[in-house]
KEFILUM-883826 format. One record per residue (C-alpha): residue number from 1; residue in three letters; chain; x, y, z. Coordinates in steps of 0.05 Angstrom, whole numbers, always signed. Layout:
N
(r NUM; "ala"; "A"; (X; Y; Z))
...
//
This chain:
191
(r 1; "met"; "A"; (+0; +0; +0))
(r 2; "gln"; "A"; (+54; +49; +21))
(r 3; "ser"; "A"; (+95; +29; -41))
(r 4; "thr"; "A"; (+37; +45; -87))
(r 5; "ile"; "A"; (+28; +113; -55))
(r 6; "asn"; "A"; (+102; +127; -62))
(r 7; "asn"; "A"; (+102; +107; -136))
(r 8; "lys"; "A"; (+43; +152; -150))
(r 9; "leu"; "A"; (+75; +209; -113))
(r 10; "ser"; "A"; (+141; +198; -150))
(r 11; "tyr"; "A"; (+103; +197; -217))
(r 12; "phe"; "A"; (+67; +261; -199))
(r 13; "lys"; "A"; (+133; +296; -180))
(r 14; "arg"; "A"; (+166; +273; -245))
(r 15; "lys"; "A"; (+105; +298; -284))
(r 16; "leu"; "A"; (+109; +366; -251))
(r 17; "phe"; "A"; (+185; +369; -264))
(r 18; "phe"; "A"; (+177; +351; -338))
(r 19; "asn"; "A"; (+120; +401; -347))
(r 20; "ala"; "A"; (+162; +455; -316))
(r 21; "leu"; "A"; (+221; +440; -362))
(r 22; "tyr"; "A"; (+179; +434; -425))
(r 23; "ser"; "A"; (+142; +498; -406))
(r 24; "leu"; "A"; (+207; +537; -404))
(r 25; "ile"; "A"; (+221; +517; -476))
(r 26; "phe"; "A"; (+151; +528; -500))
(r 27; "ala"; "A"; (+148; +596; -466))
(r 28; "ser"; "A"; (+211; +616; -505))
(r 29; "ile"; "A"; (+178; +593; -569))
(r 30; "trp"; "A"; (+116; +633; -549))
(r 31; "val"; "A"; (+157; +696; -541))
(r 32; "ile"; "A"; (+192; +686; -608))
(r 33; "leu"; "A"; (+126; +675; -645))
(r 34; "ser"; "A"; (+90; +732; -612))
(r 35; "ser"; "A"; (+147; +780; -626))
(r 36; "glu"; "A"; (+139; +814; -559))
(r 37; "leu"; "A"; (+201; +805; -515))
(r 38; "thr"; "A"; (+175; +823; -447))
(r 39; "phe"; "A"; (+177; +789; -379))
(r 40; "tyr"; "A"; (+100; +788; -375))
(r 41; "asn"; "A"; (+94; +756; -443))
(r 42; "tyr"; "A"; (+143; +702; -423))
(r 43; "ile"; "A"; (+105; +688; -359))
(r 44; "leu"; "A"; (+40; +685; -398))
(r 45; "gly"; "A"; (+70; +636; -447))
(r 46; "tyr"; "A"; (+98; +594; -389))
(r 47; "ile"; "A"; (+30; +591; -354))
(r 48; "ile"; "A"; (-7; +574; -418))
(r 49; "ser"; "A"; (+42; +519; -437))
(r 50; "tyr"; "A"; (+43; +491; -366))
(r 51; "phe"; "A"; (-32; +482; -364))
(r 52; "ile"; "A"; (-34; +453; -435))
(r 53; "leu"; "A"; (+21; +404; -415))
(r 54; "leu"; "A"; (-19; +384; -353))
(r 55; "tyr"; "A"; (-76; +365; -400))
(r 56; "val"; "A"; (-38; +333; -458))
(r 57; "gly"; "A"; (+32; +323; -432))
(r 58; "ser"; "A"; (+27; +250; -415))
(r 59; "ile"; "A"; (+0; +236; -485))
(r 60; "ala"; "A"; (+52; +277; -522))
(r 61; "phe"; "A"; (+112; +264; -477))
(r 62; "pro"; "A"; (+104; +199; -440))
(r 63; "leu"; "A"; (+146; +190; -377))
(r 64; "val"; "A"; (+187; +127; -380))
(r 65; "asp"; "A"; (+214; +100; -315))
(r 66; "lys"; "A"; (+281; +74; -341))
(r 67; "his"; "A"; (+325; +111; -292))
(r 68; "lys"; "A"; (+302; +84; -224))
(r 69; "asp"; "A"; (+369; +58; -200))
(r 70; "lys"; "A"; (+410; +120; -216))
(r 71; "ser"; "A"; (+431; +173; -167))
(r 72; "phe"; "A"; (+393; +239; -165))
(r 73; "leu"; "A"; (+445; +278; -205))
(r 74; "lys"; "A"; (+454; +223; -258))
(r 75; "lys"; "A"; (+379; +214; -264))
(r 76; "tyr"; "A"; (+363; +287; -277))
(r 77; "thr"; "A"; (+423; +300; -322))
(r 78; "thr"; "A"; (+400; +240; -363))
(r 79; "ile"; "A"; (+329; +268; -364))
(r 80; "leu"; "A"; (+355; +337; -384))
(r 81; "phe"; "A"; (+396; +305; -440))
(r 82; "ile"; "A"; (+335; +268; -465))
(r 83; "leu"; "A"; (+295; +332; -462))
(r 84; "ile"; "A"; (+346; +371; -502))
(r 85; "ser"; "A"; (+353; +315; -553))
(r 86; "arg"; "A"; (+277; +311; -561))
(r 87; "val"; "A"; (+272; +386; -572))
(r 88; "trp"; "A"; (+330; +384; -622))
(r 89; "lys"; "A"; (+297; +327; -660))
(r 90; "ala"; "A"; (+231; +365; -660))
(r 91; "ile"; "A"; (+267; +425; -691))
(r 92; "val"; "A"; (+298; +379; -743))
(r 93; "leu"; "A"; (+228; +351; -758))
(r 94; "phe"; "A"; (+200; +421; -765))
(r 95; "phe"; "A"; (+254; +444; -815))
(r 96; "tyr"; "A"; (+248; +378; -854))
(r 97; "phe"; "A"; (+173; +389; -859))
(r 98; "leu"; "A"; (+184; +462; -879))
(r 99; "phe"; "A"; (+231; +439; -935))
(r 100; "glu"; "A"; (+180; +387; -959))
(r 101; "leu"; "A"; (+125; +439; -956))
(r 102; "ile"; "A"; (+164; +489; -999))
(r 103; "lys"; "A"; (+184; +434; -1048))
(r 104; "ala"; "A"; (+111; +411; -1055))
(r 105; "asn"; "A"; (+87; +483; -1066))
(r 106; "phe"; "A"; (+137; +491; -1123))
(r 107; "ile"; "A"; (+115; +426; -1155))
(r 108; "val"; "A"; (+40; +443; -1151))
(r 109; "thr"; "A"; (+54; +514; -1176))
(r 110; "phe"; "A"; (+93; +486; -1234))
(r 111; "glu"; "A"; (+35; +440; -1250))
(r 112; "ile"; "A"; (-14; +497; -1250))
(r 113; "leu"; "A"; (+29; +543; -1293))
(r 114; "thr"; "A"; (+48; +492; -1347))
(r 115; "pro"; "A"; (+0; +467; -1400))
(r 116; "asn"; "A"; (+23; +394; -1394))
(r 117; "phe"; "A"; (-8; +344; -1346))
(r 118; "tyr"; "A"; (+47; +312; -1301))
(r 119; "met"; "A"; (+2; +286; -1246))
(r 120; "lys"; "A"; (-2; +212; -1230))
(r 121; "pro"; "A"; (-55; +210; -1174))
(r 122; "ala"; "A"; (-61; +149; -1130))
(r 123; "val"; "A"; (-90; +125; -1065))
(r 124; "ile"; "A"; (-39; +86; -1025))
(r 125; "ala"; "A"; (-46; +40; -964))
(r 126; "tyr"; "A"; (+16; +64; -926))
(r 127; "pro"; "A"; (+41; +15; -873))
(r 128; "leu"; "A"; (+52; +51; -807))
(r 129; "asp"; "A"; (+109; +40; -757))
(r 130; "leu"; "A"; (+80; +93; -711))
(r 131; "lys"; "A"; (+43; +65; -651))
(r 132; "thr"; "A"; (+7; +121; -613))
(r 133; "asp"; "A"; (-53; +162; -636))
(r 134; "phe"; "A"; (-13; +226; -624))
(r 135; "gln"; "A"; (+45; +204; -670))
(r 136; "ile"; "A"; (-3; +181; -724))
(r 137; "ser"; "A"; (-41; +247; -721))
(r 138; "ile"; "A"; (+24; +286; -728))
(r 139; "leu"; "A"; (+41; +248; -792))
(r 140; "ala"; "A"; (-30; +254; -817))
(r 141; "asn"; "A"; (-31; +330; -806))
(r 142; "phe"; "A"; (+37; +340; -837))
(r 143; "leu"; "A"; (+15; +301; -899))
(r 144; "thr"; "A"; (-51; +339; -904))
(r 145; "leu"; "A"; (-16; +406; -897))
(r 146; "thr"; "A"; (+31; +389; -955))
(r 147; "pro"; "A"; (+0; +409; -1022))
(r 148; "gly"; "A"; (-12; +350; -1067))
(r 149; "ser"; "A"; (-25; +299; -1012))
(r 150; "leu"; "A"; (-84; +284; -967))
(r 151; "thr"; "A"; (-94; +235; -910))
(r 152; "ile"; "A"; (-159; +198; -922))
(r 153; "asp"; "A"; (-165; +148; -864))
(r 154; "val"; "A"; (-127; +103; -815))
(r 155; "ser"; "A"; (-145; +30; -811))
(r 156; "pro"; "A"; (-179; +9; -745))
(r 157; "asp"; "A"; (-118; -33; -725))
(r 158; "lys"; "A"; (-72; +27; -737))
(r 159; "lys"; "A"; (-29; -12; -785))
(r 160; "phe"; "A"; (-45; +27; -848))
(r 161; "met"; "A"; (-58; +100; -866))
(r 162; "tyr"; "A"; (-94; +113; -932))
(r 163; "ile"; "A"; (-62; +172; -969))
(r 164; "his"; "A"; (-82; +206; -1033))
(r 165; "ser"; "A"; (-25; +237; -1071))
(r 166; "met"; "A"; (-24; +275; -1137))
(r 167; "tyr"; "A"; (+47; +251; -1156))
(r 168; "val"; "A"; (+59; +176; -1149))
(r 169; "lys"; "A"; (+103; +150; -1204))
(r 170; "asp"; "A"; (+128; +91; -1162))
(r 171; "val"; "A"; (+90; +67; -1101))
(r 172; "asp"; "A"; (+152; +36; -1069))
(r 173; "lys"; "A"; (+192; +101; -1076))
(r 174; "phe"; "A"; (+134; +141; -1047))
(r 175; "ile"; "A"; (+129; +94; -987))
(r 176; "ser"; "A"; (+205; +93; -975))
(r 177; "his"; "A"; (+207; +169; -981))
(r 178; "leu"; "A"; (+155; +176; -926))
(r 179; "lys"; "A"; (+187; +120; -883))
(r 180; "asn"; "A"; (+257; +151; -886))
(r 181; "gly"; "A"; (+230; +222; -882))
(r 182; "leu"; "A"; (+172; +245; -839))
(r 183; "glu"; "A"; (+157; +180; -804))
(r 184; "lys"; "A"; (+230; +167; -785))
(r 185; "arg"; "A"; (+237; +236; -756))
(r 186; "ile"; "A"; (+172; +231; -716))
(r 187; "leu"; "A"; (+196; +163; -688))
(r 188; "asp"; "A"; (+264; +193; -670))
(r 189; "ile"; "A"; (+232; +242; -623))
(r 190; "tyr"; "A"; (+202; +186; -581))
(r 191; "ile"; "A"; (+262; +139; -579))
//
């Protein structure tokens, strides 16, 4: 009984610690995006991100209890390193998506401005390696935001995502491009 209470208390402390760390980073992003570098704006961003993380934090950033046997200093330096690497991988994912978005815009613009028809539309059953609903929704939203592609549905067993794309010359190349591109970078954040 006492052990269960201690485990729940430890989990709650770790959740508050992670939320505080993530909120510092998200508050900095808030200040950058709002273009208002003031102390009050930073505090507002911190409070907003903290409460959002209390609501969705365990879904987006699951707490893994791999570091039970380590000392306090080793445990929290490891956690801090994991946090920094996750943020770095998220930044890499963002810039990769931005590159793909710009590239897709140029392709669709070229298609509109030229008289020839270069499209090869197809609906593909894309095999998923992603496991959680959150990860799958990130991939689905990134694909839908990219011009020329649209996420149609996800199979009930979450093994396939049905994608419509305007430019599919080779299905295997399309699948490998997504596997080694967006999906790999999404998986990297959670490993």
